[in-house]
N, C-alpha and C positions, 0 to 999 in steps of 0.2 A: 327385099327391103319392105315391100308392101305387105307381105305375109307377116312380117315381124310387127308392123304397126297394127294390123288387124288383130293379131294374137294378143298384143299388149292391151288394145282397147277392150277386147272380150274379157281378158283377165281382170282389168280394172273395173269394168262394168259388173262382173260377177261379184267382185269384192264389195263394191258399194251397195249393190242391190241385195247382196246376201246378208248384210248386217241386219240384226234384229233391231227394231225400233224400241225406244223406251216407253213403257206404258206407265201411266200415273192414275191414281184414283182420286175422285173428288172427296175431300175430307171435311166438307162443311155441308150443312143442310141443303143449301141451294147456292149455286155459283152461276154467274152470268158470263157466257161466252161472248166476247165483244169483238167488234170489227176493227178496233185499233187498241193499242196498249195504253188505255187510260180509263179511269173509272166513269168518265162522262160520255164515252163513246156509245154508239148504238149497240143494243143487245141483239145478238143473232139468235141465240137459243139459251134456255136455262137448263142447267144440268143439276142432277140430284146427288145426294150423298151416295158414295160407292160407285157411281158411274165411272167408266174407264175412258181415258183419253190418250192419244198417242202424241208424244212430244215431238215437235218439228224443229223448233228454234227457241231461243230466249233473247230477251232484251231487257237488261237491268232486272227489275222485279217482276217482269211479265214473261209468260210462256206462250208461244204460238203452238196450238194443239189442233188435232183433228179428232173428230168423233162422228161416227156415222157418216152422213153426207155433209157435215158442217166443219168449217175450219175458222179459227179465230184466236183471240187472246184471252188468257186467264191470268189473274194475279197469282203469284207463287204461293201465297198463303192459303189458297183454296184447294191445294192438292197435296197428296202424299205419295211418296215413292213406294210405300207398302201397299200391296193389293188388299182392298177391302171387299169382303164377300159377305153379302147379307143372305140369311136363310133362317127359317124357323128354328129357334133355339140357339142360334149362333151368338157368341158373346159380342161380336161386332155390332149387333143391333143395339146393345146397351151403350155403345160409345157415342151415339148420336144424342147430343145434349139438346135440351129444350131451350127456348128463348130466354127463360128466366135464368137458367144455369149459365148461358152464354153472357148475359148481362152482368151477373154476379162475378163471373170470371174476369170480365173486362174491368171491373173495379178491384180485382184481386181478392175477391171474397167467394165463399160458398154460403149457402143459406145459414148454416150454423154460425160461421164467423161473423156474418152481417148482423144476425140477431144479438150475438154477444157484444159486438162493438156498439151497436145501437143502444143496448140497455146500459152500457157503461158510460157512453158519451152523451146520451140524450139527443143525438142527432136524428132528424127526421128525413128519411130517404124517399118519402112519397112523391115529391116533385121530380126527383130523378127517375123513379119508377114510371111516372106518367110520361115523361119525355121518351124513355126507352120503349114504352109500349106503342108509341106512334109508329105507324107503318107508312113508308113512302112507296108509292106505286112507281116502279122504275120506268114503266112506259109513260106515265104522266110526267115524270121528271124529264124524260127525253123530249117529249113534246114541248114542255116549258123551255128547255134549252134551245130547241130548234126555232120555236116561235119568237123567242127573244134574241135570236141570232147570237147566242152565247157560245163561245168556243174556248178551248184551252189555249193559252199563249203558245205561239210557235216554238217547237223544240221541247215543250213540257209535255211529256207523255205519261206522267205519273198519275 
C-alpha cells in the first residue's frame, strides 16, 4: 500500500511540475509590477515593452506574475499572450506607440482624424493636450498616499 501511495505521489508531482508555465509579454511602453492587485499599491519593479513574465495566478483583471527575481501583480491590459521580440529591423519595434499616439488613441483618434475633426468643428484640444502631457511620478504618488494614510477600501482591489 505504501509503495502505491509513493508511486501515485511521484506521478502527480511529475505531472504538476512537468507542465510548462504560460509566458506573457509586456505590451505597453512601461508596466508597473505591484505588490498587490490594485493601481495604488507599491511598485516593486518597472517592466519595459517586450519583457517576458511568467503567469502564476489571476484575480479579476489582475495577473500574478514572476520575472527574474521579482513576483507581483500586473493589470491584464499591460500584457499580451503573443511573444514580442525586439531586434534591429524587426517589425515589432514599430508597434511601440509614442505617448502622442497613445493619447490620440485614447480619444479614438489618430493624428490625421484629429486634425480633420478639429478643422471641421473648430474645437481646441490644446487644454486636453496639456493635461495629457503632465507626467505623474509614481514614486511621488506612492509617498503621497503613504504620508496621507490613504488606502483603497477593504475588498476593493481594482
